[in-house]
C-alpha positions in Angstrom: 9.2 -3.6 -33.1 8.1 -7.0 -34.1 6.0 -9.1 -31.8 8.8 -11.6 -31.2 11.2 -8.8 -30.2 8.5 -7.4 -27.9 8.1 -10.7 -26.2 11.9 -11.0 -25.6 12.0 -7.4 -24.4 9.4 -8.2 -21.8 11.2 -11.3 -20.7 14.5 -9.5 -20.4 12.8 -6.6 -18.5 11.2 -9.1 -16.1 14.6 -10.8 -15.4 16.2 -7.4 -14.7 13.3 -6.1 -12.7 13.0 -9.2 -10.6 16.7 -9.2 -9.7 17.3 -5.4 -9.3 16.0 -5.1 -5.7 18.4 -7.7 -4.5 21.5 -6.5 -6.5 21.1 -2.7 -6.0 21.2 -0.9 -2.6 19.2 2.1 -3.8 15.5 2.5 -3.5 14.0 1.5 -6.9 17.5 1.6 -8.3 17.4 5.5 -8.2 17.1 7.0 -4.8 20.1 6.6 -2.4 19.2 5.5 1.1 20.7 6.5 4.4 20.0 3.1 5.9 20.5 -0.5 4.7 17.6 -2.0 2.9 16.0 -5.0 4.7 14.1 -7.9 3.2 10.7 -6.1 3.6 11.9 -3.1 1.5 13.3 -5.4 -1.1 10.0 -7.4 -1.4 8.1 -4.1 -1.7 10.4 -3.0 -4.5 9.8 -6.4 -6.1 6.1 -5.8 -6.2 6.6 -2.3 -7.6 8.9 -3.7 -10.4 6.3 -6.4 -11.1 3.7 -3.7 -11.8 6.2 -1.6 -13.9 7.1 -4.6 -16.1 3.5 -5.6 -16.3 2.6 -2.0 -17.4 5.3 -2.1 -20.1 4.0 -5.5 -21.3 0.4 -4.2 -21.4 1.5 -1.2 -23.5 3.4 -3.4 -25.9 0.4 -5.8 -26.2 -1.9 -2.8 -26.8 0.4 -1.6 -29.6 0.3 -5.1 -31.2 -3.5 -5.2 -31.2 -6.4 -6.1 -28.9 -5.5 -6.9 -25.3 -6.4 -10.4 -24.3 -8.7 -10.8 -21.3 -6.8 -11.5 -18.1 -8.4 -13.1 -15.0 -6.9 -13.7 -11.6 -5.2 -16.9 -12.8 -3.1 -14.8 -15.2 -1.9 -12.5 -12.4 -1.2 -15.5 -10.1 0.9 -17.2 -12.7 2.9 -14.1 -13.7 3.5 -13.2 -10.0 4.9 -16.6 -9.3 7.0 -16.5 -12.5 8.4 -13.1 -11.4 9.3 -14.5 -8.0 11.0 -17.4 -9.7 13.0 -15.0 -11.9 14.0 -13.2 -8.7 15.7 -16.3 -7.2 19.2 -15.7 -8.5 19.3 -12.2 -7.0 17.9 -13.5 -3.7 20.6 -16.2 -3.6 23.3 -13.7 -4.3 22.1 -11.3 -1.6 21.2 -13.7 1.2 22.5 -17.2 0.7 25.9 -16.7 -1.2 28.8 -16.8 1.3 31.3 -14.1 0.5 34.9 -14.8 1.7 37.1 -12.0 2.7 
């Protein structure tokens, strides 16, 4: 996989991972639940998906070469970017009015 393809793969995985908790009613998109997921469960899933996508990105970066040093600023920026990518799923789940 080229470096450019790896970057686009991580971006696509981040978009899917950020919106999956709001679109899917299963726990981590795998386990069916007997109750409706509330916002707290969805936000906890969002954190789990953030670390899953971050782990995939770290593995791809490691395959490409040396891993760049990452301080707290890196994690603050990527977390806010992940939250920004989750906005369409949040709007669809909580703000979009469904008629019918």
